[in-house]
KEKE-3310 file (N, C-alpha, C; in steps of 0.2 Angstrom, whole numbers, plus 5000, padded with zeros to 4 digits):
npx = (5025:5028:5021:5021:5021:5008:4999:5002:4997:4985:4978:4980:4972:4960:4957:4953:4942:4929:4925:4919:4923:4927:4917:4906:4915:4914:4903:4893:4882:4872:4860:4867:4875:4887:4891:4892:4903:4911:4916:4912:4923:4933:4936:4953:4956:4969:4969:4977:4978:4982:4974:4963:4970:4975:4965:4957:4953:4939:4934:4935:4927:4914:4914:4915:4904:4899:4907:4914:4921:4928:4934:4942:4945:4957:4961:4946:4934:4931:4922:4918:4921:4911:4903:4893:4899:4894:4900:4915:4933:4944:4958:4966:4975:4975:4977:4974:4971:4969:4965:4967:4959:4960:4954:4957:4959:4969:4979:4983:4989:4985:4986:4992:4986:4987:4988:4989:4980:4965:4950:4940:4938:4934:4918:4918:4923:4913:4913:4913:4908:4918:4932:4939:4945:4942:4952:4956:4972:4979:4973:4965:4962:4948:4943:4927:4916:4898:4898:4890:4890:4904:4906:4898:4904:4915:4912:4910:4923:4932:4946:4945:4942:4953:4963:4959:4960:4976:4980:4974:4984:4993:4990:4987:5000:5005:4999:5002:5017:5016:5014:5024:5034:5028:5029:5045:5054:5062:5055:5061:5064:5053:5047:5054:5050:5037:5033:5043:5032:5022:5028:5031:5019:5013:5024:5036:5033:5028:5021:5004:5006:5005:5014:5006:4998:5003:5009:4997:4996:5007:5005:5011:5020:5017:5024:5036:5037:5040:5053:5059:5059:5064:5077:5078:5077:5089:5097:5097:5088:5072:5062:5054:5040:5027:5017:5022:5027:5042:5050:5068:5080:5078:5084:5093:5085:5078:5090:5090:5076:5068:5069:5058:5050:5058:5050:5039:5037:5037:5026:5020)
npy = (4976:4991:5011:5016:5005:5000:5010:5007:4994:4996:5003:4994:4985:4991:4995:4986:4978:4988:4998:5009:5011:5023:5032:5027:5028:5040:5045:5047:5041:5051:5050:5040:5048:5051:5059:5076:5083:5076:5078:5078:5069:5070:5057:5051:5039:5032:5024:5021:5013:5001:4988:4989:4988:4977:4968:4957:4960:4957:4955:4968:4975:4969:4976:4989:4997:5001:5009:5024:5038:5051:5066:5072:5079:5086:5082:5079:5069:5052:5042:5038:5032:5016:5018:5010:5006:5011:5014:5012:5014:5016:5021:5034:5046:5052:5051:5042:5039:5028:5031:5032:5036:5042:5040:5053:5061:5061:5056:5042:5037:5022:5016:5020:5022:5020:5021:5008:5000:4998:5007:5004:4991:4982:4984:4977:4962:4961:4962:4969:4985:5000:5002:5013:5029:5036:5045:5059:5061:5066:5077:5070:5060:5046:5030:5028:5015:5006:4998:4986:4982:4977:4969:4957:4956:4951:4938:4931:4924:4925:4937:4949:4944:4936:4946:4955:4947:4945:4960:4962:4953:4961:4974:4969:4966:4979:4986:4977:4978:4993:4995:4988:4998:5008:5007:5005:5014:5028:5047:5053:5042:5036:5047:5049:5038:5038:5048:5041:5034:5042:5048:5037:5036:5047:5050:5064:5076:5093:5093:5095:5096:5101:5102:5101:5090:5079:5076:5072:5061:5051:5050:5059:5074:5092:5101:5091:5085:5099:5101:5089:5091:5100:5097:5088:5095:5105:5096:5094:5086:5087:5100:5112:5124:5135:5125:5116:5104:5094:5081:5082:5073:5057:5047:5051:5051:5037:5033:5038:5033:5020:5003:4999:5004:4996:4983:4986:4991:4982:4977:4987)
npz = (4927:4921:4921:4911:4904:4907:4902:4886:4887:4891:4879:4869:4871:4871:4860:4855:4862:4855:4844:4848:4862:4867:4865:4873:4886:4887:4890:4901:4914:4922:4932:4939:4948:4959:4968:4976:4977:4968:4950:4932:4922:4907:4899:4891:4885:4889:4899:4918:4926:4936:4938:4930:4919:4917:4914:4902:4886:4883:4895:4900:4893:4895:4908:4905:4901:4913:4921:4927:4922:4937:4944:4958:4974:4982:5000:5000:5009:5008:5014:5026:5045:5048:5040:5025:5008:4993:4979:4972:4968:4954:4955:4945:4943:4954:4974:4987:5005:5020:5034:5052:5069:5083:5100:5105:5097:5089:5073:5062:5048:5037:5025:5008:4993:4975:4957:4956:4962:4971:4977:4991:4994:5003:5001:4988:4992:5002:5016:5033:5036:5035:5045:5047:5042:5023:5012:5001:4997:4987:4974:4958:4946:4944:4941:4943:4948:4954:4968:4970:4956:4955:4963:4959:4947:4950:4958:4944:4945:4935:4927:4934:4947:4952:4951:4959:4973:4972:4973:4985:4993:4991:4999:5011:5016:5014:5025:5036:5035:5037:5049:5059:5055:5060:5074:5074:5068:5067:5065:5054:5044:5044:5037:5025:5018:5017:5008:4997:4995:4990:4979:4971:4964:4960:4951:4948:4950:4959:4974:4983:5001:5015:5033:5044:5037:5031:5045:5053:5042:5048:5062:5069:5078:5071:5072:5072:5060:5054:5057:5053:5038:5035:5039:5028:5017:5017:5013:5002:4996:4998:4990:4997:4999:5004:5007:4996:4991:4983:4977:4974:4973:4973:4974:4986:4995:4997:5003:5015:5018:5029:5029:5024:5016:5003:5004:5002:4990:4982:4978:4973)
capx = (5025:5029:5018:5019:5017:5001:4998:5003:4994:4978:4977:4980:4964:4955:4957:4952:4937:4925:4927:4915:4926:4930:4910:4904:4916:4912:4895:4893:4874:4869:4857:4872:4881:4890:4892:4890:4910:4914:4913:4914:4929:4932:4940:4958:4958:4973:4970:4985:4975:4983:4970:4960:4972:4977:4958:4958:4948:4931:4932:4935:4921:4909:4914:4916:4897:4897:4912:4913:4927:4928:4938:4943:4947:4964:4957:4941:4934:4927:4920:4919:4921:4908:4899:4891:4902:4892:4904:4922:4937:4952:4963:4972:4980:4973:4979:4970:4973:4965:4966:4963:4956:4960:4949:4960:4958:4976:4976:4988:4989:4986:4987:4992:4983:4985:4984:4990:4975:4957:4946:4930:4940:4930:4914:4918:4924:4905:4915:4909:4909:4926:4934:4944:4941:4947:4954:4958:4977:4983:4969:4966:4955:4948:4937:4923:4909:4897:4899:4886:4890:4910:4905:4894:4908:4919:4910:4910:4928:4936:4953:4945:4943:4960:4967:4959:4964:4981:4979:4972:4988:5000:4986:4989:5008:5007:4996:5008:5022:5016:5013:5030:5038:5027:5032:5052:5058:5060:5051:5064:5064:5045:5045:5056:5048:5029:5036:5043:5025:5017:5031:5029:5009:5013:5030:5042:5028:5025:5015:5001:5007:5005:5017:5001:4992:5010:5010:4991:4996:5012:5005:5015:5017:5017:5032:5042:5038:5040:5060:5061:5057:5070:5082:5078:5077:5095:5102:5096:5082:5067:5063:5047:5039:5021:5015:5021:5032:5045:5056:5074:5086:5074:5091:5097:5076:5079:5098:5086:5073:5071:5070:5050:5050:5059:5048:5032:5038:5039:5020:5017)
capy = (4981:5000:5013:5018:5000:4999:5014:5005:4988:4998:5005:4987:4981:4995:4994:4975:4979:4990:5004:5013:5013:5029:5035:5024:5028:5048:5044:5047:5039:5055:5045:5037:5053:5051:5064:5083:5084:5075:5081:5074:5071:5067:5052:5052:5033:5033:5022:5019:5009:4993:4983:4988:4987:4971:4964:4954:4962:4953:4956:4973:4976:4965:4979:4995:5000:5003:5014:5032:5044:5056:5069:5070:5084:5084:5081:5074:5064:5049:5036:5038:5026:5014:5020:5007:5010:5010:5017:5008:5019:5013:5027:5037:5049:5051:5046:5040:5036:5027:5034:5030:5043:5040:5045:5058:5065:5061:5051:5038:5034:5015:5014:5022:5020:5024:5017:5001:4996:5000:5010:5003:4984:4979:4982:4971:4959:4960:4964:4974:4993:5003:5003:5019:5035:5037:5052:5059:5062:5070:5079:5068:5057:5039:5026:5022:5009:5005:4993:4980:4979:4975:4962:4953:4954:4948:4932:4927:4920:4928:4940:4955:4942:4936:4955:4960:4944:4948:4967:4961:4950:4969:4977:4967:4969:4987:4986:4975:4985:4999:4994:4988:5004:5015:5005:5003:5018:5035:5051:5056:5037:5035:5053:5048:5032:5039:5053:5038:5028:5046:5049:5032:5035:5052:5055:5071:5083:5096:5090:5100:5094:5104:5101:5097:5085:5073:5073:5067:5053:5049:5050:5064:5081:5094:5101:5085:5084:5105:5100:5083:5092:5105:5093:5085:5102:5106:5090:5095:5078:5089:5106:5114:5131:5138:5119:5114:5098:5092:5077:5084:5069:5052:5041:5050:5049:5031:5030:5040:5028:5013:4995:4996:5005:4991:4979:4990:4995:4976:4977:4993)
capz = (4923:4925:4922:4904:4901:4908:4896:4879:4886:4889:4872:4864:4875:4872:4851:4854:4864:4851:4841:4852:4868:4870:4867:4880:4893:4890:4890:4910:4918:4926:4935:4944:4951:4965:4975:4971:4977:4961:4942:4925:4919:4901:4898:4885:4882:4893:4908:4918:4934:4934:4938:4924:4912:4917:4912:4895:4881:4882:4902:4902:4888:4899:4912:4902:4901:4922:4922:4926:4926:4942:4947:4966:4977:4985:5006:5001:5013:5004:5017:5035:5050:5050:5033:5018:5004:4986:4975:4973:4964:4953:4954:4939:4944:4961:4977:4992:5011:5024:5041:5058:5071:5090:5105:5108:5091:5084:5068:5058:5041:5037:5018:5003:4985:4970:4951:4957:4967:4970:4985:4993:4993:5007:4998:4984:4997:5005:5024:5036:5036:5035:5054:5045:5036:5019:5011:4995:5000:4981:4969:4953:4941:4946:4938:4946:4946:4958:4972:4967:4948:4952:4968:4954:4942:4955:4958:4939:4944:4930:4926:4940:4955:4952:4950:4965:4977:4971:4976:4994:4998:4993:5005:5019:5015:5016:5031:5041:5034:5040:5058:5059:5053:5064:5079:5075:5064:5068:5061:5049:5041:5041:5031:5018:5015:5016:5003:4992:4992:4988:4974:4966:4963:4957:4949:4950:4951:4964:4978:4988:5007:5022:5037:5047:5033:5034:5053:5053:5041:5051:5068:5073:5078:5065:5074:5071:5053:5051:5057:5048:5031:5034:5036:5020:5012:5018:5011:4995:4995:4993:4991:5000:4999:5004:5005:4988:4990:4978:4978:4969:4975:4975:4978:4991:4999:4998:5008:5021:5021:5032:5024:5025:5009:4999:5006:5002:4984:4977:4977:4969)
cpx = (5024:5022:5015:5019:5012:4999:4996:4998:4984:4975:4976:4972:4960:4952:4951:4944:4929:4928:4923:4915:4925:4922:4907:4907:4914:4905:4893:4883:4875:4866:4860:4876:4881:4891:4893:4898:4913:4912:4914:4918:4931:4938:4945:4959:4965:4974:4976:4983:4977:4978:4965:4963:4976:4972:4960:4953:4942:4930:4932:4928:4916:4908:4913:4909:4895:4901:4912:4921:4925:4934:4937:4946:4951:4959:4951:4941:4927:4922:4923:4918:4913:4901:4898:4895:4898:4894:4912:4925:4941:4955:4967:4975:4979:4977:4975:4974:4968:4969:4963:4963:4956:4955:4953:4959:4964:4973:4983:4985:4989:4988:4988:4989:4984:4985:4987:4985:4968:4955:4940:4933:4936:4921:4912:4918:4920:4908:4910:4910:4915:4928:4940:4940:4945:4945:4957:4965:4979:4975:4971:4961:4956:4943:4933:4917:4905:4896:4897:4888:4898:4910:4903:4899:4915:4918:4909:4916:4932:4942:4949:4945:4951:4964:4967:4960:4972:4982:4977:4977:4993:4996:4988:4998:5008:5004:5000:5016:5022:5015:5019:5036:5035:5029:5041:5056:5055:5057:5056:5065:5058:5042:5046:5052:5041:5031:5037:5039:5021:5021:5031:5023:5010:5019:5034:5036:5026:5019:5012:5002:5008:5010:5010:4998:4997:5009:5003:4992:5003:5011:5010:5015:5018:5025:5039:5042:5042:5050:5063:5061:5062:5074:5083:5080:5084:5101:5101:5091:5076:5067:5055:5045:5030:5016:5013:5029:5037:5052:5062:5078:5082:5080:5092:5091:5078:5083:5092:5082:5073:5068:5062:5048:5051:5054:5040:5032:5037:5032:5016:5016)
cpy = (4989:5004:5015:5011:4998:5004:5009:5000:4992:5003:4999:4985:4985:4995:4987:4975:4981:4996:5011:5013:5019:5032:5031:5025:5037:5050:5044:5046:5047:5053:5041:5042:5051:5053:5072:5086:5081:5078:5078:5075:5067:5062:5052:5045:5034:5028:5019:5013:5002:4986:4981:4988:4979:4966:4962:4958:4962:4954:4963:4976:4974:4972:4987:5000:5004:5005:5021:5036:5047:5058:5071:5076:5085:5086:5080:5069:5058:5043:5038:5032:5024:5014:5013:5010:5007:5010:5015:5014:5015:5019:5028:5041:5052:5049:5045:5036:5033:5029:5034:5034:5037:5044:5052:5064:5066:5054:5047:5037:5026:5012:5019:5020:5023:5021:5009:4997:4999:5003:5009:4995:4980:4978:4978:4964:4955:4960:4969:4981:4994:5004:5011:5024:5036:5044:5053:5062:5070:5071:5073:5066:5049:5037:5022:5019:5009:4998:4985:4977:4976:4967:4957:4952:4950:4941:4929:4923:4920:4932:4944:4951:4940:4941:4956:4955:4946:4954:4966:4957:4958:4972:4975:4968:4975:4989:4983:4979:4990:5001:4994:4995:5010:5014:5006:5009:5025:5040:5051:5048:5036:5041:5049:5040:5032:5043:5048:5036:5034:5046:5044:5031:5041:5058:5060:5078:5084:5094:5094:5095:5098:5100:5097:5093:5080:5070:5068:5061:5049:5048:5053:5070:5084:5097:5097:5084:5092:5102:5096:5087:5098:5103:5091:5090:5104:5101:5090:5089:5081:5098:5107:5120:5131:5131:5115:5111:5094:5087:5079:5077:5062:5047:5044:5051:5044:5029:5032:5034:5023:5009:4993:4998:5001:4985:4981:4992:4989:4977:4983:4994)
cpz = (4925:4922:4914:4900:4902:4904:4889:4882:4887:4882:4869:4866:4874:4862:4852:4856:4859:4849:4847:4861:4871:4871:4871:4887:4894:4892:4896:4911:4925:4933:4942:4947:4956:4972:4970:4975:4969:4954:4938:4925:4913:4899:4888:4883:4885:4899:4910:4926:4931:4934:4931:4917:4910:4915:4905:4892:4883:4891:4904:4898:4890:4907:4909:4903:4911:4924:4920:4929:4929:4940:4954:4969:4982:4993:5007:5002:5008:5009:5025:5039:5050:5044:5027:5013:4997:4982:4975:4968:4963:4951:4948:4941:4952:4965:4985:5000:5014:5031:5046:5062:5079:5094:5104:5102:5085:5078:5065:5053:5040:5031:5013:4996:4982:4963:4952:4960:4965:4977:4985:4994:4997:5005:4994:4987:5002:5013:5027:5035:5036:5043:5050:5040:5030:5016:5006:4996:4993:4976:4962:4949:4945:4941:4945:4945:4954:4963:4971:4962:4949:4958:4963:4948:4945:4955:4954:4940:4938:4932:4932:4946:4955:4954:4958:4972:4976:4975:4983:4997:4997:4998:5010:5020:5017:5024:5038:5042:5037:5047:5060:5059:5059:5073:5080:5072:5066:5062:5054:5043:5038:5036:5025:5015:5011:5008:4997:4990:4987:4979:4967:4961:4957:4951:4954:4952:4958:4966:4982:4995:5011:5026:5040:5043:5036:5040:5054:5048:5044:5058:5074:5076:5073:5067:5073:5064:5051:5051:5054:5042:5030:5036:5029:5015:5012:5015:5006:4993:4992:4992:4992:5001:4998:5002:4999:4990:4983:4979:4974:4968:4979:4979:4985:4997:5000:5001:5014:5022:5023:5026:5021:5017:5002:4999:5005:4995:4980:4976:4975:4963)
residu = (UNK:UNK:UNK:UNK:UNK:UNK:UNK:UNK:UNK:UNK:UNK:UNK:UNK:UNK:UNK:UNK:UNK:UNK:UNK:UNK:UNK:UNK:UNK:UNK:UNK:UNK:UNK:UNK:UNK:UNK:UNK:UNK:UNK:UNK:UNK:UNK:UNK:UNK:UNK:UNK:UNK:UNK:UNK:UNK:UNK:UNK:UNK:UNK:UNK:UNK:UNK:UNK:UNK:UNK:UNK:UNK:UNK:UNK:UNK:UNK:UNK:UNK:UNK:UNK:UNK:UNK:UNK:UNK:UNK:UNK:UNK:UNK:UNK:UNK:UNK:UNK:UNK:UNK:UNK:UNK:UNK:UNK:UNK:UNK:UNK:UNK:UNK:UNK:UNK:UNK:UNK:UNK:UNK:UNK:UNK:UNK:UNK:UNK:UNK:UNK:UNK:UNK:UNK:UNK:UNK:UNK:UNK:UNK:UNK:UNK:UNK:UNK:UNK:UNK:UNK:UNK:UNK:UNK:UNK:UNK:UNK:UNK:UNK:UNK:UNK:UNK:UNK:UNK:UNK:UNK:UNK:UNK:UNK:UNK:UNK:UNK:UNK:UNK:UNK:UNK:UNK:UNK:UNK:UNK:UNK:UNK:UNK:UNK:UNK:UNK:UNK:UNK:UNK:UNK:UNK:UNK:UNK:UNK:UNK:UNK:UNK:UNK:UNK:UNK:UNK:UNK:UNK:UNK:UNK:UNK:UNK:UNK:UNK:UNK:UNK:UNK:UNK:UNK:UNK:UNK:UNK:UNK:UNK:UNK:UNK:UNK:UNK:UNK:UNK:UNK:UNK:UNK:UNK:UNK:UNK:UNK:UNK:UNK:UNK:UNK:UNK:UNK:UNK:UNK:UNK:UNK:UNK:UNK:UNK:UNK:UNK:UNK:UNK:UNK:UNK:UNK:UNK:UNK:UNK:UNK:UNK:UNK:UNK:UNK:UNK:UNK:UNK:UNK:UNK:UNK:UNK:UNK:UNK:UNK:UNK:UNK:UNK:UNK:UNK:UNK:UNK:UNK:UNK:UNK:UNK:UNK:UNK:UNK:UNK:UNK:UNK:UNK:UNK:UNK:UNK:UNK:UNK:UNK:UNK:UNK:UNK:UNK:UNK:UNK:UNK:UNK:UNK:UNK)
# end
């Protein structure tokens, strides 16, 4: 199902749940405010998160009172290493990344998460605290909920459990493939693959990405990213100006990317 299909699906099951579904979603529980960095965001009735839009009408109606729309800022740090997660996010337009930091201060990204998934999966599965940091790569919106509520819904063994287990498999595939990619492919291939993964989640809109920030996610030096971006721009594949990047020829970008992109795209 592509993103437009998800929108249509979400609208149909929202109509099936109740006439007050939109009102329930926009009345946020101020007592459960999650962070000063998050601000309340009006819900427009066009959910695109694949997990939420794949829920049956009754299962979504059961979960609806606990969902809260939030807006998140670019570069916002959601979870730190070893932190216990009390709140989970179903991305809409925001894009998230898991980053690993080494003793020398260097970093590398492990996963990219957008509207296809959920952030805070380990809390839902009741596993140990995170061994990585979770950052907002690109600003946008998400639907949040308390982790204990989602765990309870997961334990019911209905749609949400099946969808989250399926997503867990796709997350493992991405982790495994990116481990191979980081070890076997050159920077140009890895950058092309990473940019395509971002584009798949945000579309053709320009995105705010500095060379240094990209380097942190690819586990490389900023100078190498700058050289590679200039090369891709020279080939007419991307446009980059003052921290704003846009993919202008995604077909050529796919030709530059390594085989890992195709392997991971299947699960997006």
